[in-house]
FINUSE-13367 format. One record per residue (C-alpha): y, x, z; residue in three letters. Coordinates in Angstrom, 3 decimals. Layout:
N
<<Y; X; Z>; "ALA">;
...
***
This chain:
150
<<-230.736; 87.194; 90.236>; "MET">;
<<-228.663; 85.020; 87.942>; "LYS">;
<<-229.674; 82.077; 85.793>; "ILE">;
<<-227.561; 80.945; 82.845>; "LEU">;
<<-227.786; 77.235; 82.210>; "ILE">;
<<-226.486; 76.442; 78.755>; "LEU">;
<<-225.749; 72.882; 77.554>; "ASN">;
<<-224.940; 72.118; 73.982>; "GLY">;
<<-223.111; 69.357; 72.118>; "PRO">;
<<-222.493; 65.963; 73.664>; "ASN">;
<<-224.151; 66.802; 77.015>; "LEU">;
<<-220.661; 66.630; 78.581>; "ASN">;
<<-220.850; 62.876; 77.772>; "MET">;
<<-223.817; 62.214; 80.095>; "LEU">;
<<-223.224; 58.913; 81.944>; "GLY">;
<<-221.662; 57.433; 78.855>; "MET">;
<<-224.529; 58.034; 76.399>; "ARG">;
<<-227.546; 55.796; 75.993>; "GLU">;
<<-228.688; 55.328; 79.594>; "LYS">;
<<-232.230; 54.371; 78.508>; "SER">;
<<-232.648; 57.865; 77.026>; "LEU">;
<<-230.395; 60.043; 79.191>; "TYR">;
<<-230.348; 58.212; 82.550>; "GLY">;
<<-227.363; 57.132; 84.659>; "ASN">;
<<-226.213; 60.533; 85.890>; "PHE">;
<<-222.988; 62.176; 84.731>; "THR">;
<<-222.571; 65.746; 83.592>; "TYR">;
<<-220.844; 66.521; 86.896>; "SER">;
<<-223.832; 65.137; 88.792>; "GLU">;
<<-226.151; 67.228; 86.710>; "LEU">;
<<-224.110; 70.324; 87.420>; "CYS">;
<<-224.061; 69.590; 91.178>; "GLU">;
<<-227.817; 69.149; 91.264>; "ALA">;
<<-228.370; 72.435; 89.381>; "ILE">;
<<-225.997; 74.397; 91.549>; "GLU">;
<<-227.618; 73.012; 94.709>; "ARG">;
<<-231.109; 73.891; 93.373>; "LYS">;
<<-230.004; 77.464; 92.593>; "CYS">;
<<-228.326; 77.880; 95.947>; "LEU">;
<<-231.500; 76.629; 97.757>; "GLU">;
<<-233.585; 79.009; 95.625>; "SER">;
<<-231.381; 81.986; 96.453>; "GLY">;
<<-230.140; 82.687; 92.899>; "VAL">;
<<-226.719; 82.523; 91.407>; "SER">;
<<-226.033; 80.318; 88.466>; "SER">;
<<-223.541; 79.870; 85.714>; "GLU">;
<<-223.272; 76.551; 83.880>; "LEU">;
<<-221.828; 76.726; 80.392>; "PHE">;
<<-221.342; 73.679; 78.090>; "GLN">;
<<-219.895; 73.677; 74.624>; "SER">;
<<-219.783; 71.382; 71.681>; "ASN">;
<<-219.368; 74.452; 69.502>; "HIS">;
<<-222.334; 76.456; 68.342>; "GLU">;
<<-220.405; 79.783; 68.126>; "GLY">;
<<-219.265; 79.543; 71.761>; "GLU">;
<<-222.892; 79.095; 72.923>; "LEU">;
<<-223.947; 82.061; 70.822>; "ILE">;
<<-221.109; 84.224; 72.178>; "ASN">;
<<-222.110; 83.327; 75.711>; "ARG">;
<<-225.739; 84.275; 75.062>; "ILE">;
<<-224.590; 87.657; 73.675>; "HIS">;
<<-223.078; 88.676; 76.970>; "ASN">;
<<-226.560; 89.135; 78.409>; "ILE">;
<<-225.328; 89.307; 82.012>; "ASP">;
<<-228.104; 87.031; 83.419>; "TYR">;
<<-231.797; 87.279; 84.291>; "ASP">;
<<-232.988; 83.993; 82.838>; "ALA">;
<<-231.699; 81.204; 80.545>; "VAL">;
<<-232.238; 77.423; 80.918>; "VAL">;
<<-230.968; 75.831; 77.619>; "ILE">;
<<-230.553; 72.286; 76.481>; "ASN">;
<<-229.164; 72.883; 72.987>; "ALA">;
<<-228.794; 69.214; 72.203>; "GLY">;
<<-228.896; 68.470; 68.499>; "ALA">;
<<-228.568; 72.218; 67.746>; "LEU">;
<<-232.206; 72.435; 68.799>; "THR">;
<<-233.299; 71.024; 65.466>; "HIS">;
<<-231.373; 73.147; 63.021>; "TYR">;
<<-229.471; 76.081; 64.493>; "SER">;
<<-231.180; 79.250; 63.356>; "TYR">;
<<-228.168; 81.239; 64.506>; "SER">;
<<-228.670; 79.959; 68.071>; "LEU">;
<<-232.336; 80.726; 67.787>; "ARG">;
<<-231.583; 84.325; 66.655>; "ASP">;
<<-229.133; 84.784; 69.605>; "ALA">;
<<-231.762; 83.576; 72.044>; "LEU">;
<<-234.257; 85.954; 70.518>; "GLU">;
<<-232.005; 88.900; 71.434>; "LEU">;
<<-232.535; 88.250; 75.100>; "PHE">;
<<-236.050; 89.400; 76.111>; "LYS">;
<<-236.197; 87.694; 79.511>; "GLY">;
<<-237.349; 84.195; 80.420>; "ILE">;
<<-235.876; 81.337; 78.380>; "LYS">;
<<-236.705; 77.769; 79.150>; "ILE">;
<<-235.810; 74.940; 76.671>; "GLU">;
<<-235.043; 71.669; 78.382>; "VAL">;
<<-234.472; 68.194; 77.029>; "HIS">;
<<-233.500; 65.131; 79.103>; "ILE">;
<<-235.199; 62.702; 76.741>; "SER">;
<<-238.626; 63.096; 75.214>; "ASN">;
<<-237.624; 64.552; 71.810>; "ILE">;
<<-241.221; 63.999; 70.555>; "PHE">;
<<-241.048; 60.274; 70.953>; "SER">;
<<-237.708; 59.795; 69.224>; "ARG">;
<<-236.644; 60.096; 65.604>; "GLU">;
<<-238.881; 62.349; 63.578>; "GLU">;
<<-236.184; 64.958; 62.967>; "PHE">;
<<-235.906; 65.499; 66.744>; "ARG">;
<<-239.545; 66.522; 67.099>; "SER">;
<<-238.925; 69.913; 65.449>; "LYS">;
<<-237.298; 72.617; 67.591>; "SER">;
<<-236.218; 75.816; 65.919>; "VAL">;
<<-235.549; 77.469; 69.317>; "ILE">;
<<-238.986; 76.715; 70.946>; "SER">;
<<-240.706; 79.693; 69.257>; "PRO">;
<<-238.382; 82.163; 71.043>; "VAL">;
<<-238.492; 80.369; 74.365>; "CYS">;
<<-241.022; 80.926; 77.189>; "SER">;
<<-241.601; 77.148; 77.563>; "GLY">;
<<-240.204; 73.683; 76.917>; "THR">;
<<-239.650; 70.774; 79.284>; "ILE">;
<<-238.833; 67.400; 77.662>; "ALA">;
<<-238.555; 63.844; 78.822>; "GLY">;
<<-238.201; 64.420; 82.571>; "LEU">;
<<-234.491; 63.739; 82.826>; "GLY">;
<<-232.463; 65.742; 85.291>; "LEU">;
<<-235.736; 66.819; 86.995>; "GLN">;
<<-236.561; 68.901; 83.899>; "GLY">;
<<-233.654; 71.262; 84.724>; "TYR">;
<<-234.794; 71.636; 88.315>; "LEU">;
<<-238.344; 72.362; 87.259>; "LEU">;
<<-237.080; 74.973; 84.821>; "ALA">;
<<-235.070; 76.632; 87.547>; "ILE">;
<<-238.137; 76.647; 89.812>; "GLU">;
<<-240.217; 78.335; 87.179>; "TYR">;
<<-237.513; 80.897; 86.367>; "ALA">;
<<-237.016; 81.766; 90.042>; "VAL">;
<<-240.769; 82.109; 90.554>; "SER">;
<<-241.135; 84.315; 87.455>; "HIS">;
<<-238.142; 86.488; 88.420>; "LEU">;
<<-239.387; 86.959; 91.978>; "LYS">;
<<-242.831; 87.990; 90.747>; "SER">;
<<-241.223; 90.567; 88.465>; "LEU">;
<<-239.155; 91.890; 91.362>; "THR">;
<<-242.188; 92.048; 93.577>; "ASP">;
<<-244.169; 93.975; 90.926>; "ARG">;
<<-241.271; 96.462; 90.515>; "GLU">;
<<-241.106; 96.940; 94.298>; "ALA">;
<<-244.838; 97.888; 94.535>; "THR">;
<<-244.600; 100.502; 91.796>; "LYS">;
***
């Protein structure tokens, strides 16, 4: 089982961005925590970050993974092309936001990718990614178990 963790624009700047919104952790620390969680859960992971919408879309198009955890950053609010790319993948997709997008500026409360995702986790910081991974692993294992009993 493989989980693709996608991070959009400006997430590579964690640790330098508004600490009251994004916490004190760096992008490297986020990646280490995600990789550790996936290793503990018995799944492989690929972390992919880009500040370019087209690169994220191209990565989604590969469809060489079993689940997606995505923090699309600001693309969340207006990228219909990213939404359409996510819609192509029929497996589990979990939208994650470090900050609570619903308690910030009004334009941030609308997500165009939410309708094609299985669920959304917002406002829980780094923990949101780990919870998304737990859910994805649980879901993937239940699918595997069902297939095995057929």
